[in-house]
C-alpha positions in Angstrom: -14.2 9.9 -6.4 -11.3 12.0 -7.6 -9.2 9.7 -9.7 -6.1 11.9 -9.4 -6.2 11.6 -5.6 -7.0 7.9 -5.7 -4.0 7.3 -7.9 -1.6 8.9 -5.4 -1.6 5.6 -3.5 1.2 4.7 -6.0 3.3 7.6 -4.7 2.8 6.4 -1.1 3.8 2.9 -2.2 7.0 4.1 -4.0 8.0 6.4 -1.0 7.6 3.5 1.4 9.6 1.2 -0.8 12.4 3.8 -1.2 12.6 4.0 2.6 12.1 0.4 3.6 12.1 -1.8 0.5 15.2 -3.9 1.1 14.2 -4.5 4.8 10.7 -5.5 3.6 12.1 -8.0 1.2 13.9 -9.6 4.1 10.9 -9.7 6.5 8.1 -10.5 4.0 6.1 -7.5 5.3 5.5 -4.2 3.5 3.1 -1.4 4.4 2.2 2.0 3.0 -0.2 4.8 4.0 -3.4 5.5 2.1 -6.4 7.7 2.5 -9.9 6.5 3.3 -10.9 7.2 -0.4 -7.9 5.2 -1.7 -8.7 2.3 0.7 -12.3 2.1 -0.7 -11.0 2.1 -4.2 -8.3 -0.4 -3.6 -10.6 -2.8 -1.9 -12.4 -3.2 -5.2 -9.1 -3.2 -7.2 -6.8 -5.4 -5.2 -5.1 -6.6 -8.4 -3.5 -3.1 -8.6 -1.6 -3.7 -5.4 -0.7 -7.2 -6.5 0.8 -5.7 -9.7 2.8 -3.1 -7.9 4.2 -5.7 -5.5 5.1 -7.9 -8.3 7.0 -5.1 -10.1 8.9 -4.0 -6.9 9.2 -7.3 -5.0 8.9 -9.9 -7.8 6.1 -11.6 -5.8 2.5 -11.1 -5.0 1.3 -10.8 -1.4 -0.6 -13.8 0.0 -2.5 -11.4 2.3 -3.4 -7.7 2.1 -5.0 -5.9 5.1 -6.2 -2.4 5.6 -5.6 -1.1 9.1 -6.8 2.2 10.6 -3.9 4.5 11.5 -3.5 8.0 12.9 -0.5 9.6 11.3 -0.6 12.5 13.7 -2.5 14.8 11.4 -5.5 12.6 10.3 -7.0 9.2 10.4 -5.9 7.2 7.4 -5.1 3.5 6.7 -2.1 1.4 6.2 -2.1 -1.1 3.4 -0.3 -4.1 4.9 1.1 -6.6 2.4 2.4 -10.0 3.6 4.6 -12.2 1.4 
């Protein structure tokens, strides 16, 4: 796997937080888009998502799910975090 591409999940996280972070804090639900390759990597490294959420939300999600998603250009996944 290309580590540079895999690490771009952090950019997607930051972009989603910039757009919806405050609303997500209120609702307890946050999601961001990831590629298939990123999903496979993050499934084995869930602690990375926990750490980002703790940095941005001051809490760790109790549940993380990966849901298939068609963004209009390709099939990807959303990483859904529930607090």
